[in-house]
DOFI-661366 format. One record per residue (C-alpha): residue number from 1; residue in three letters; chain; x, y, z. Coordinates in pm, 1 decimal, padded with zeros to 6 digits, always signed. Example, Ala and Ser with C-alpha at 12.3 -4.5 7.8 and 13.67 -1.06 7.14 Angstrom:
# residues 2
    nr   rest   kette         px         py         pz
     1    ALA       A   +01230.0   -00450.0   +00780.0
     2    SER       A   +01367.0   -00106.0   +00714.0
This chain:
# residues 362
    nr   rest   kette         px         py         pz
     1    MET       A   +00000.0   +00000.0   +00000.0
     2    GLU       A   +00135.6   +00340.2   -00096.2
     3    MET       A   +00208.6   +00568.4   +00199.0
     4    VAL       A   +00011.3   +00890.5   +00203.1
     5    SER       A   +00220.6   +01188.3   +00312.0
     6    PRO       A   +00075.4   +01410.2   +00584.7
     7    GLU       A   +00073.4   +01676.4   +00313.3
     8    GLN       A   -00187.6   +01488.1   +00115.7
     9    GLU       A   -00387.3   +01417.3   +00430.0
    10    HIS       A   -00440.9   +01785.3   +00496.9
    11    PRO       A   -00809.9   +01849.1   +00430.5
    12    ASN       A   -00800.6   +02208.4   +00305.1
    13    LYS       A   -00705.4   +02262.9   -00054.8
    14    ALA       A   -00512.2   +02582.0   -00119.9
    15    PHE       A   -00365.0   +02753.9   -00420.3
    16    ALA       A   -00014.5   +02897.5   -00438.9
    17    TRP       A   +00279.8   +02989.6   -00656.7
    18    ALA       A   +00579.0   +02761.5   -00606.6
    19    ALA       A   +00927.9   +02697.4   -00740.3
    20    THR       A   +00983.8   +02331.3   -00822.0
    21    ASP       A   +01356.8   +02338.1   -00906.9
    22    SER       A   +01666.6   +02555.1   -00871.6
    23    SER       A   +01581.7   +02763.2   -01179.2
    24    GLY       A   +01375.4   +02948.4   -00918.9
    25    VAL       A   +01093.0   +03002.3   -01167.3
    26    LEU       A   +00760.1   +03027.5   -00985.0
    27    SER       A   +00433.5   +02896.5   -01124.8
    28    PRO       A   +00078.7   +02812.1   -01006.7
    29    PHE       A   +00074.7   +02515.1   -00770.7
    30    LYS       A   -00186.9   +02330.7   -00564.3
    31    ILE       A   -00111.2   +02273.5   -00195.7
    32    SER       A   -00308.2   +02169.2   +00109.8
    33    ARG       A   -00333.8   +02322.5   +00454.8
    34    ARG       A   -00405.8   +02152.0   +00786.8
    35    LYS       A   -00746.6   +02188.1   +00943.4
    36    THR       A   -00769.1   +02473.4   +01192.3
    37    GLY       A   -00642.9   +02331.8   +01522.8
    38    GLU       A   -00768.6   +02453.5   +01860.8
    39    LYS       A   -00494.8   +02718.2   +01891.1
    40    ASP       A   -00483.5   +02800.9   +01517.4
    41    VAL       A   -00594.0   +03101.4   +01318.1
    42    ALA       A   -00693.3   +03055.4   +00952.5
    43    LEU       A   -00643.5   +03361.5   +00735.7
    44    ARG       A   -00717.1   +03466.6   +00383.3
    45    VAL       A   -00396.8   +03619.6   +00248.2
    46    LEU       A   -00438.2   +03970.0   +00104.9
    47    TYR       A   -00078.2   +04084.1   +00052.4
    48    CYS       A   +00266.5   +03928.9   +00069.7
    49    GLY       A   +00599.1   +04112.2   +00047.2
    50    ILE       A   +00892.4   +03971.6   -00148.3
    51    CYS       A   +01205.2   +03946.5   +00068.6
    52    HIS       A   +01559.2   +03906.3   -00063.7
    53    SER       A   +01570.0   +03572.1   +00119.5
    54    ASP       A   +01285.4   +03446.4   -00101.8
    55    LEU       A   +01510.9   +03497.2   -00402.5
    56    HIS       A   +01801.6   +03307.7   -00243.2
    57    LYS       A   +01571.4   +03024.2   -00132.9
    58    VAL       A   +01391.7   +02962.6   -00463.1
    59    LYS       A   +01726.6   +02938.9   -00643.9
    60    ASN       A   +01881.1   +02722.6   -00367.8
    61    GLU       A   +02168.1   +02970.6   -00332.2
    62    TRP       A   +02214.6   +02869.3   +00032.2
    63    GLY       A   +02208.5   +02497.6   -00051.2
    64    THR       A   +01925.8   +02420.0   +00192.1
    65    THR       A   +01616.2   +02434.1   -00028.1
    66    SER       A   +01391.1   +02134.1   -00085.3
    67    TYR       A   +01130.0   +02159.1   -00358.3
    68    PRO       A   +00848.5   +02238.8   -00413.4
    69    ILE       A   +00887.4   +02563.6   -00219.4
    70    VAL       A   +00618.1   +02827.2   -00162.3
    71    PRO       A   +00796.9   +03141.7   -00035.3
    72    GLY       A   +00660.0   +03441.7   +00148.3
    73    TYR       A   +00695.1   +03558.2   +00507.1
    74    GLU       A   +00575.9   +03915.1   +00492.8
    75    VAL       A   +00211.3   +03815.5   +00506.3
    76    VAL       A   -00097.1   +04024.4   +00574.2
    77    GLY       A   -00448.5   +03885.4   +00574.9
    78    VAL       A   -00786.3   +03864.9   +00740.4
    79    VAL       A   -00897.3   +03598.6   +00989.0
    80    THR       A   -01155.6   +03357.5   +00843.7
    81    GLU       A   -01171.1   +03086.0   +01110.7
    82    LEU       A   -01054.1   +03030.9   +01468.5
    83    GLY       A   -00965.5   +02726.8   +01674.5
    84    SER       A   -01178.6   +02668.5   +01986.6
    85    LYS       A   -00905.4   +02788.0   +02225.2
    86    VAL       A   -00790.5   +03099.1   +02040.5
    87    GLU       A   -00811.5   +03401.7   +02269.1
    88    LYS       A   -00637.2   +03688.4   +02089.6
    89    PHE       A   -00841.1   +03717.4   +01769.5
    90    LYS       A   -01185.6   +03712.4   +01617.7
    91    VAL       A   -01307.9   +03644.4   +01263.9
    92    GLY       A   -01255.2   +03951.6   +01045.6
    93    ASP       A   -00947.2   +04074.9   +01233.5
    94    LYS       A   -00655.2   +04193.0   +01021.6
    95    VAL       A   -00338.0   +04001.7   +01102.8
    96    GLY       A   +00023.0   +03963.7   +00996.5
    97    VAL       A   +00250.9   +03661.4   +00983.7
    98    GLY       A   +00628.3   +03697.5   +00970.6
    99    CYS       A   +00926.7   +03465.7   +00936.0
   100    MET       A   +00831.6   +03202.1   +01191.7
   101    VAL       A   +00533.5   +02978.6   +01263.7
   102    GLY       A   +00664.7   +02753.3   +01539.8
   103    SER       A   +00917.7   +02705.9   +01819.4
   104    CYS       A   +00966.3   +02472.9   +02116.3
   105    GLN       A   +00791.5   +02712.3   +02359.8
   106    SER       A   +01002.2   +02578.8   +02647.6
   107    CYS       A   +01367.1   +02691.7   +02608.0
   108    ASP       A   +01516.3   +03007.8   +02761.1
   109    SER       A   +01476.5   +03199.8   +02435.4
   110    CYS       A   +01106.4   +03114.5   +02410.5
   111    ALA       A   +01052.4   +03188.9   +02780.8
   112    ASN       A   +01202.9   +03536.4   +02728.5
   113    ASN       A   +00992.2   +03618.8   +02419.7
   114    PHE       A   +01281.1   +03563.7   +02178.9
   115    GLU       A   +01134.6   +03269.6   +01988.5
   116    ASN       A   +01346.2   +03385.3   +01692.9
   117    TYR       A   +01652.2   +03236.2   +01870.2
   118    CYS       A   +01488.8   +02905.7   +01965.4
   119    PRO       A   +01704.8   +02611.8   +01846.6
   120    GLU       A   +01383.3   +02446.1   +01723.0
   121    LEU       A   +01250.5   +02751.9   +01540.5
   122    ILE       A   +01021.5   +02664.6   +01249.2
   123    LEU       A   +01031.6   +02912.0   +00961.9
   124    THR       A   +00715.9   +03005.4   +00774.5
   125    TYR       A   +00817.1   +02817.9   +00462.2
   126    GLY       A   +01044.4   +02533.7   +00356.6
   127    GLU       A   +01078.1   +02370.9   +00699.8
   128    LYS       A   +00929.2   +02071.8   +00878.0
   129    TYR       A   +00631.5   +02158.2   +01099.9
   130    HIS       A   +00540.6   +01978.4   +01426.4
   131    ASP       A   +00316.2   +01736.7   +01232.3
   132    GLY       A   +00593.3   +01637.5   +00989.0
   133    THR       A   +00463.6   +01837.0   +00692.3
   134    ILE       A   +00659.2   +02107.7   +00510.3
   135    THR       A   +00560.1   +02468.6   +00576.3
   136    TYR       A   +00436.3   +02678.0   +00286.1
   137    GLY       A   +00452.0   +03057.1   +00288.2
   138    GLY       A   +00239.7   +03352.1   +00189.1
   139    TYR       A   +00250.8   +03327.9   -00191.2
   140    SER       A   -00079.7   +03146.0   -00142.0
   141    ASP       A   -00448.8   +03219.6   -00095.9
   142    PHE       A   -00480.2   +03110.9   +00264.8
   143    MET       A   -00276.0   +02996.1   +00562.8
   144    VAL       A   -00329.1   +02827.9   +00899.8
   145    VAL       A   -00101.2   +02962.0   +01174.3
   146    ASP       A   -00070.3   +02908.5   +01550.0
   147    GLU       A   -00218.1   +03218.3   +01719.2
   148    HIS       A   +00109.1   +03272.1   +01908.3
   149    PHE       A   +00283.1   +03348.4   +01576.7
   150    THR       A   +00008.6   +03577.9   +01449.2
   151    VAL       A   +00019.8   +03955.1   +01500.0
   152    ARG       A   -00272.4   +04194.5   +01524.1
   153    ILE       A   -00276.8   +04480.8   +01273.6
   154    PRO       A   -00468.6   +04785.7   +01398.7
   155    ASP       A   -00723.8   +04931.2   +01158.8
   156    ASN       A   -00542.4   +05246.7   +01054.5
   157    LEU       A   -00232.0   +05083.2   +00903.7
   158    PRO       A   -00246.4   +05037.6   +00521.8
   159    LEU       A   -00225.8   +04661.9   +00468.1
   160    ASP       A   -00012.3   +04663.1   +00152.4
   161    GLY       A   +00253.7   +04888.7   +00304.2
   162    ALA       A   +00236.9   +04695.5   +00632.2
   163    ALA       A   +00332.9   +04358.5   +00479.8
   164    PRO       A   +00712.4   +04424.1   +00470.6
   165    LEU       A   +00707.9   +04518.9   +00838.9
   166    PHE       A   +00683.4   +04147.9   +00923.7
   167    CYS       A   +01035.5   +04074.0   +00802.1
   168    ALA       A   +01218.9   +04390.8   +00696.5
   169    GLY       A   +01051.9   +04601.4   +00965.8
   170    ILE       A   +01111.2   +04378.6   +01267.9
   171    THR       A   +01464.4   +04301.1   +01140.8
   172    THR       A   +01558.5   +04665.5   +01196.4
   173    TYR       A   +01331.2   +04755.8   +01490.2
   174    SER       A   +01462.3   +04470.3   +01706.9
   175    PRO       A   +01835.2   +04562.7   +01703.0
   176    LEU       A   +01761.7   +04934.8   +01744.2
   177    ARG       A   +01571.1   +04849.5   +02062.9
   178    TYR       A   +01786.1   +04564.5   +02197.1
   179    PHE       A   +02121.5   +04738.9   +02148.0
   180    GLU       A   +01972.0   +05062.4   +02284.1
   181    LEU       A   +02033.0   +05262.1   +01968.2
   182    ASP       A   +01686.7   +05413.0   +02014.1
   183    LYS       A   +01766.9   +05710.6   +02239.9
   184    PRO       A   +01682.7   +06055.4   +02102.3
   185    GLY       A   +01995.9   +06243.5   +01996.2
   186    MET       A   +02201.0   +05931.1   +01924.8
   187    HIS       A   +02370.2   +05896.9   +01586.5
   188    VAL       A   +02308.5   +05574.6   +01392.5
   189    GLY       A   +02440.0   +05473.2   +01051.5
   190    VAL       A   +02237.2   +05257.2   +00814.0
   191    VAL       A   +02437.5   +05064.4   +00553.9
   192    GLY       A   +02239.9   +04994.6   +00236.4
   193    LEU       A   +01917.8   +05161.6   +00128.4
   194    GLY       A   +01703.0   +04871.2   +00010.0
   195    GLY       A   +01394.2   +04698.5   +00146.7
   196    VAL       A   +01545.6   +04656.3   +00493.2
   197    GLY       A   +01760.4   +04969.9   +00500.3
   198    HIS       A   +01483.5   +05217.2   +00417.5
   199    LEU       A   +01277.9   +05083.8   +00710.0
   200    ALA       A   +01581.3   +05111.0   +00940.3
   201    VAL       A   +01592.8   +05481.4   +00850.7
   202    LYS       A   +01219.5   +05526.5   +00916.0
   203    PHE       A   +01221.6   +05348.3   +01252.8
   204    ALA       A   +01538.2   +05520.9   +01375.5
   205    LYS       A   +01404.2   +05863.9   +01275.1
   206    ALA       A   +01075.6   +05792.3   +01455.0
   207    MET       A   +01278.0   +05707.5   +01767.1
   208    GLY       A   +01438.5   +06052.6   +01751.9
   209    VAL       A   +01777.2   +05930.6   +01634.5
   210    LYS       A   +02010.5   +06117.0   +01396.8
   211    VAL       A   +02054.8   +05894.1   +01089.0
   212    THR       A   +02332.8   +05874.3   +00832.3
   213    VAL       A   +02280.1   +05652.4   +00528.2
   214    ILE       A   +02599.7   +05476.9   +00413.6
   215    SER       A   +02575.1   +05357.7   +00053.1
   216    THR       A   +02775.2   +05264.4   -00256.5
   217    SER       A   +02530.3   +05460.4   -00476.0
   218    PRO       A   +02574.6   +05840.6   -00484.9
   219    ASN       A   +02248.0   +05864.1   -00680.0
   220    LYS       A   +02051.1   +05755.9   -00369.7
   221    GLU       A   +02147.1   +06066.6   -00172.1
   222    LYS       A   +01856.5   +06288.1   -00280.5
   223    GLU       A   +01605.7   +06013.3   -00205.1
   224    ALA       A   +01761.3   +05935.6   +00135.0
   225    ILE       A   +01757.7   +06294.3   +00255.2
   226    GLU       A   +01450.8   +06445.3   +00085.6
   227    HIS       A   +01216.3   +06148.2   +00094.9
   228    LEU       A   +01330.4   +05937.3   +00392.6
   229    HIS       A   +01451.7   +06237.6   +00596.6
   230    ALA       A   +01795.3   +06094.3   +00674.2
   231    ASP       A   +02019.0   +06361.3   +00828.4
   232    SER       A   +02323.2   +06288.3   +00614.4
   233    PHE       A   +02457.0   +06058.2   +00345.9
   234    ILE       A   +02800.6   +05903.8   +00296.7
   235    VAL       A   +02930.5   +05727.1   -00012.6
   236    ILE       A   +03132.8   +05439.7   +00130.5
   237    HIS       A   +03403.2   +05463.8   -00141.0
   238    ASP       A   +03454.8   +05837.4   -00081.0
   239    GLN       A   +03761.8   +05848.7   +00144.3
   240    ASP       A   +03709.4   +06213.1   +00240.3
   241    GLN       A   +03348.4   +06158.4   +00347.7
   242    MET       A   +03441.2   +05844.7   +00542.8
   243    GLN       A   +03734.9   +06019.2   +00708.7
   244    ALA       A   +03517.7   +06313.4   +00812.4
   245    ALA       A   +03267.5   +06076.8   +00979.9
   246    MET       A   +03523.4   +05864.8   +01170.0
   247    GLY       A   +03433.2   +05807.8   +01533.7
   248    THR       A   +03096.3   +05985.9   +01514.1
   249    MET       A   +02836.4   +05705.9   +01535.6
   250    ASP       A   +02684.7   +05530.1   +01837.7
   251    GLY       A   +02576.7   +05237.9   +01624.1
   252    ILE       A   +02541.9   +05108.0   +01270.9
   253    ILE       A   +02275.0   +04876.7   +01128.5
   254    ASP       A   +02429.9   +04687.6   +00834.2
   255    THR       A   +02167.6   +04557.6   +00589.5
   256    VAL       A   +02386.9   +04464.5   +00290.4
   257    PHE       A   +02392.7   +04110.0   +00142.9
   258    ALA       A   +02688.9   +04165.2   -00088.7
   259    ALA       A   +03031.2   +04094.5   +00060.7
   260    HIS       A   +03188.1   +04417.1   +00190.7
   261    PRO       A   +03470.4   +04511.5   +00428.9
   262    LEU       A   +03366.1   +04587.9   +00786.4
   263    LEU       A   +03684.9   +04767.4   +00892.4
   264    PRO       A   +03583.1   +05106.5   +00743.9
   265    LEU       A   +03244.3   +05077.8   +00918.7
   266    ILE       A   +03404.0   +04994.7   +01253.9
   267    GLY       A   +03610.8   +05311.1   +01208.8
   268    LEU       A   +03292.4   +05519.5   +01194.1
   269    LEU       A   +03192.7   +05409.1   +01545.2
   270    LYS       A   +03256.7   +05604.0   +01863.7
   271    SER       A   +03411.5   +05420.6   +02158.9
   272    ASN       A   +03159.1   +05160.1   +02284.1
   273    GLY       A   +02991.6   +05172.1   +01943.5
   274    LYS       A   +02801.5   +04876.0   +01803.8
   275    LEU       A   +02799.7   +04747.7   +01446.0
   276    VAL       A   +02498.5   +04517.7   +01405.6
   277    MET       A   +02470.1   +04280.5   +01108.9
   278    VAL       A   +02109.9   +04197.0   +01018.5
   279    THR       A   +02186.4   +04001.2   +00701.1
   280    ALA       A   +02453.5   +03742.8   +00631.8
   281    PRO       A   +02685.8   +03853.4   +00349.6
   282    GLU       A   +02770.9   +03591.0   +00088.2
   283    LYS       A   +03132.4   +03554.3   +00201.5
   284    ASN       A   +03251.7   +03520.9   +00558.8
   285    ILE       A   +03407.1   +03835.1   +00696.8
   286    GLN       A   +03737.9   +03877.4   +00874.1
   287    ILE       A   +03771.1   +04142.8   +01142.4
   288    PRO       A   +04107.4   +04253.8   +01282.7
   289    ALA       A   +04067.3   +04232.1   +01661.6
   290    PHE       A   +04260.5   +04554.6   +01712.1
   291    SER       A   +03980.6   +04752.9   +01544.6
   292    LEU       A   +03753.3   +04638.3   +01829.8
   293    LEU       A   +04003.7   +04671.6   +02115.0
   294    MET       A   +04084.2   +05033.7   +02031.7
   295    GLY       A   +03747.6   +05160.8   +02150.9
   296    ARG       A   +03570.4   +04867.9   +02314.4
   297    LYS       A   +03362.1   +04827.5   +02002.0
   298    MET       A   +03120.4   +04547.9   +01925.8
   299    VAL       A   +03023.5   +04361.9   +01610.5
   300    ALA       A   +02693.9   +04185.3   +01671.4
   301    GLY       A   +02424.6   +03999.7   +01483.4
   302    SER       A   +02048.1   +04021.0   +01503.2
   303    ARG       A   +01783.3   +03803.9   +01339.7
   304    ILE       A   +01423.6   +03923.3   +01302.6
   305    GLY       A   +01262.7   +03959.0   +01649.1
   306    GLY       A   +01038.6   +03778.1   +01898.6
   307    MET       A   +00659.6   +03775.1   +01877.5
   308    LYS       A   +00598.7   +04018.5   +02165.1
   309    GLU       A   +00848.8   +04255.5   +02005.8
   310    THR       A   +00686.7   +04214.9   +01662.5
   311    GLN       A   +00350.9   +04327.0   +01804.4
   312    GLU       A   +00527.6   +04623.3   +01970.8
   313    MET       A   +00688.9   +04709.4   +01635.3
   314    VAL       A   +00350.8   +04710.8   +01457.6
   315    ASP       A   +00194.8   +04926.6   +01730.1
   316    PHE       A   +00492.5   +05166.0   +01705.0
   317    ALA       A   +00449.2   +05176.9   +01325.0
   318    VAL       A   +00082.2   +05271.3   +01365.2
   319    LYS       A   +00166.4   +05545.0   +01616.2
   320    HIS       A   +00437.0   +05693.8   +01391.5
   321    ASN       A   +00266.6   +05624.9   +01059.4
   322    ILE       A   +00544.9   +05395.9   +00931.4
   323    THR       A   +00488.7   +05171.2   +00631.7
   324    ALA       A   +00727.4   +05039.3   +00368.3
   325    ASP       A   +00767.9   +05216.3   +00033.5
   326    ILE       A   +00630.9   +04956.4   -00202.6
   327    GLU       A   +00552.0   +04860.8   -00558.3
   328    VAL       A   +00236.1   +04649.9   -00560.7
   329    ILE       A   +00232.4   +04379.3   -00827.4
   330    PRO       A   -00009.7   +04114.4   -00955.8
   331    VAL       A   +00096.6   +03757.0   -00891.9
   332    ASP       A   +00164.2   +03682.8   -01259.2
   333    TYR       A   +00438.5   +03949.8   -01252.4
   334    LEU       A   +00622.1   +03749.8   -00984.5
   335    ASN       A   +00908.4   +03611.2   -01195.0
   336    THR       A   +00979.2   +03951.5   -01349.2
   337    ALA       A   +00979.0   +04102.7   -00999.8
   338    MET       A   +01234.1   +03841.3   -00887.4
   339    GLU       A   +01461.4   +03932.3   -01181.5
   340    ARG       A   +01430.0   +04300.3   -01093.4
   341    LEU       A   +01495.2   +04231.5   -00724.7
   342    ALA       A   +01818.4   +04051.6   -00817.8
   343    LYS       A   +01929.1   +04380.9   -00980.2
   344    SER       A   +01798.7   +04589.9   -00684.7
   345    ASP       A   +01554.3   +04752.2   -00926.7
   346    VAL       A   +01276.2   +04834.3   -00678.1
   347    LYS       A   +01191.7   +05116.3   -00438.3
   348    TYR       A   +01199.1   +04954.5   -00193.3
   349    ARG       A   +00988.5   +04642.5   -00165.0
   350    PHE       A   +00766.6   +04444.6   -00399.9
   351    VAL       A   +00434.2   +04344.2   -00247.3
   352    ILE       A   +00213.0   +04089.4   -00423.1
   353    ASP       A   -00158.0   +04170.0   -00432.3
   354    ILE       A   -00261.5   +03815.6   -00344.3
   355    GLY       A   -00623.0   +03899.7   -00260.0
   356    ASN       A   -00709.0   +04044.7   -00601.0
   357    THR       A   -00477.7   +03858.0   -00838.2
   358    LEU       A   -00414.0   +03502.1   -00710.5
   359    LYS       A   -00688.9   +03295.4   -00867.9
   360    SER       A   -00715.6   +02918.1   -00863.8
   361    THR       A   -00707.0   +02769.6   -01212.6
   362    SER       A   -00911.0   +02465.3   -01111.0
């Protein structure tokens, strides 16, 4: 008798776009979702942001992808069904789902509301869930998510612009808060002005921090200062500009995927300054220890944020009117969007209009 995978046992048929091999090309794909468990929230997906990680994953650039893969962890939707023990939500609520859908709930990290550092963290797509099935992300018409990993979106936040907050937003908000780079009057550098970097600027400015954008692209200066209200702009290859800014920053949030030297950035820090990496560059980085000793400086890492913190981030975004700058696309534009994202040809985040453009072909 042929074994039936738990996947096929799931009762709820869903419709998605998936990549089925390392070409990374996405196409319509039928999936199934588990029935709504007692602590689960079912949601109809309305919007889903496209994160740089989605691009790496569909092409198996990190060597960890198993196919088929349905990406998407910047998900916004509306609650359609609740499990019997759900307490936080009601049908019709607007909710967001970020990078994770499960954790052990018992380790120190989970106990301290940092589920994002749980050794048994389950990501929203491409990982094995508690029931043995593979998780599928937000490039799909509906999802079923444990209420603990679901975030309330207050009414006055535009849903399309809110979607990228659930990865890019929390990725920058969390280190600004945790490393205490959120005090008014501080000076923080933001390296890279893409999907993540532009939100780092917005959150830091809303916290009352002086912000300098550090970029390889001189042509982004006008945008950074006039549109995003950064206080200053440095071209990283301009020795004079870098020299003039040496030792002036309390912290730096580094959002750049491409391999780049950290030594010049460490030089921009004051004594006790903190350089925080929020993405993993393609090549491993070497740091001369002396650059850290000569000012008690720190190079740290930060990965998304915990669930409690993610709700705080959304509430902060509502209060300060922060959303991502987006280009909304129909789902059939997805592969073109991925090609453009690979060339950084977007200001600053693609968001798929799932609700209006993802239609089942059955």
